[in-house]
N, C-alpha and C positions, 0 to 999 in steps of 0.2 A: 244142367242149369240149376244150381243150388249149392250152398256151402262156401266155405272159404278155401282159397287155394294158396299155395306158396308160389310166389313169382320170383323171377330173377331180379337181382338188385336194380337193374335198369328197367326199361319199360318194355312193353310188348303188345292179342290176340290178337257166313255166310258160312253161307250158308254158308250176310249174309249173306264177303263175300262177302261180308257180307254175307255170314251167315251170311239175307241180303239181299245191307245189304247191302243189289242192286246188283250180284251177283249174283251169273250164278246166284248159283241160289238163290245163291241165294241173291239184292238191289243196292246200288251205290250212286252217288252224285258224280256228274261229269266234271272234269277239271275246268275251272273258269266259269262254272255255271252260276246262275243267279243266287244271291245270298238270301237268307231268311229275312222276312219282314217282321216288324214288331207284332203284327197280328197273327203270326204263326206261319201262314203261307208265304212263299218266297216272292221276291220282286218279279215284275213281269218278265216273261221270256223274250228273247230277241231272235231266236232261230227255231227251226223245227226240232233240232236235237235238244235244245234247252227246254222247249215246251214238253217234249216227251219225258225228259228227265224230271221236270217239275211235277207233272201229273203222276208219274210213277212214284215219286217220293211222297206225294200227298196221299196216294192210296196206301203206300207202305206205312206211313205214320198214322193212318186212320183219320186223316183230315177229310178225305173223301170216303164216305162210308159205304159198306156193301149195300147194293141195290140202289144207291143214289144215282139219280139221272144226271147224265152229262150232256148239257145243252150246248150245241155248237156255238151259237152266237154269244152266249154268256162266257164260254171259255175263251173265245177269240178276243172278246173285249178285255177280260181279266189278264190274259197272257200277252195281249198286244201283238197278236199274230193274225193272219188271215184265216177265214173259215176253211179254206183248202188245206192249210197247214194243220188245223185242228182235226180235219177228217183223216189226214195221213197219220197223225199221232194216235188217234183212236183205233185205227186199223192195226198199228203196231202193238198197242196195248191189248187189243183183242188176240193177236197172235201170241202174246205173252201169257194169255189166260187170265188177265186182270180185268178185262172189260168184255161185256157182251154187246154185240151189235145186232139189232133186230130191224129188218127191212120195214120202212114206214113207221117205225116206232122210236128210232134213235138208239142211244147207247146208255148203258148203266154199268156201275161197278159190279163186277162179278162177286157173288156170295159163295165162298167155299165153306162148307159145314165143317164142324169139328171132326165128324166121322170121316169125311173125305180127306181132311188134312192128315189124320192119323194114317189112313191108307197110303197117301202120298209119301209120308215119312217112311213107311215100311218098305215101299219100293225104292225110295232113295237110299235107304240103309244098305240094300243089296248092291245097288249100282255104285255107291260111293265107297263101299268096302272094297269093291273090285278096283276102283281107281286108286285107292290108297295102296293096295297091293302092287298095282302096276307102277305107281309112282316110285315105290321103294326099289323096284327093279330097273326102271328106265330113266329116272330123273337125273339130269346132269348136275355137276357140282355147282354150277351157276344157278340152276333152278332151285336147288336145295338152299343155297345162300339167300336167294330172293324170298323163299318161303319163310326162312328164319327171320328175315327183316320184317315181313308182314306180321309174324307172331310178336315181334318186339313192338311194333306199332300198336298192336292190340293191347299189349301190356300197358303202354302209355295211356291209351284211352281208358283202360280199366282204372289205373291210378288216378286219373283225372275225373273219374265217375262220369265219363262221357259214354252213356250206354248206347246212344244212336251211333256214335263213331265206332264203338266196339262192335256193334252188330254189322256195320258196313265193312269193318275190317275182317270180321268172321266170313262174310260172303266172299271177300277178295281172297282170303286164305284158301277156302274150299275151291274157288275157281283156279287158283295157282296149282293146287294138288291135282285137280282134274286135267289141267293142261299138261302137267308133267307126266301123266299116265299114258298119254298118246293113244287114247282109245276114243275115236271120234264118235262112234255110236253111243257109248255111255255118256259122253259129254253132251251130245245133242239131247238125249232123253232127260238128263239131269237138269239141264238149263230150263226146259219146259216145266219140269216138276217144281223146281225152286221158285220160279216166277209166281206160282200160285200160292206160295206159303209166306210171302213177305210179311203180311200183317201178323201172322202167327209167330213168325220168328222174333219180331220185336216184343210181342206179348210175353213170350217165355223168358226173354232176357230181363224183363222187369221183375221177375220173381226174386224176392230177397235171397241173396246168397248164390243165385244161379250164375251170374257172370264169372265169379271166381272159380266155381266148379267147372264151368265151361272152359275157362282158360286152362285148367289142369288137363282136361280132356284133349284140347287142341295141342297142348305141349306134348302129351304122350303120342299123339299121331305124328307130329313133326319129328320127334326124337326117333321113332321107329323108322320113318322114311329115311332120315339122315343116316341111321345105322344100317340101312339096306336090309331090313328085316321085314319081308313081305307079310309073314304070318302075324307079326306083332302090329304092323300098320293096319292090316285088315281088321284084326280084333279090336284095336283102339277106335277105329272109325265106327264099327258096329256098336261098341259100347257108348260112344258119344251120341250117336243118333238114337240109340235106345233111351238114353237119358232125356234127350229132346222130346221124344214121343211121350214118355211118362210125365214130363213136366207139362206138356201141352194138355194131356188128359186131365191133370190136376187143375190147371187153370180153367179149363172148360167146366169142370165140376164146381169150382169155387164161384165162377161167374153165374152159373145157374142158381146156386144157393143164395146168392146175394142179389138176385134180380137184375143181373146184367153188369154188376160191378165186381172186379176181382177183389178177393180178400187180401189185404196187404200183410199177410203173415206167411211164414215159411211153410212149404208143403211138408207133410209128414212122410 
């Protein structure tokens, strides 16, 4: 995540996935879901799935902060769903690793420390390098074409300076590579790990120059998979997640130095 990249003349790049997000990895919005309201948070949900998607996105964007209490009746009123639906949604978010449910004390947004986030990225790097290798060996021509289309959409988001859209496309791209790998155990483990990194994924993509560099990294991964080169695909994925890890470490240091606010300069 940093520097400028050369992109194809048309458009294009989750984890997070959406990078993501809302993938995998890395997190993404559901089709037909509620749109953003003028105040930042989106319009009221109309179903359990929309309520789940909305709260997940609010955690992803940092609108619901780590350790913030999630009060059933307030959420039910704001989302215009029943408290039973809210309880179901909170359980799902707990399974995603985004919310902590404590008996007799309610729920709050889970805080993942920078140190834990780095450890999660290190484990992801091993697993996703494996899935990139496997995808290069097992992806069908149709799957490779779909992965290239996702990369093209990421390019368009990048050209439009739509960083959230880029991050969500990132997550979808990673998810598509994982699916093409046909490795169910790795897919299950990665999904759990990516869900815990959604807020960090968006933080890193905000680093000046990082989106363009990220796009270069994803292009290298996709090109290697399309070339049926497992060694190159594995190495490209390891490089990519290594850069993500170093950028995350840089942002954590910058935030600490500035008393909680990231330095809007490029990392050295």
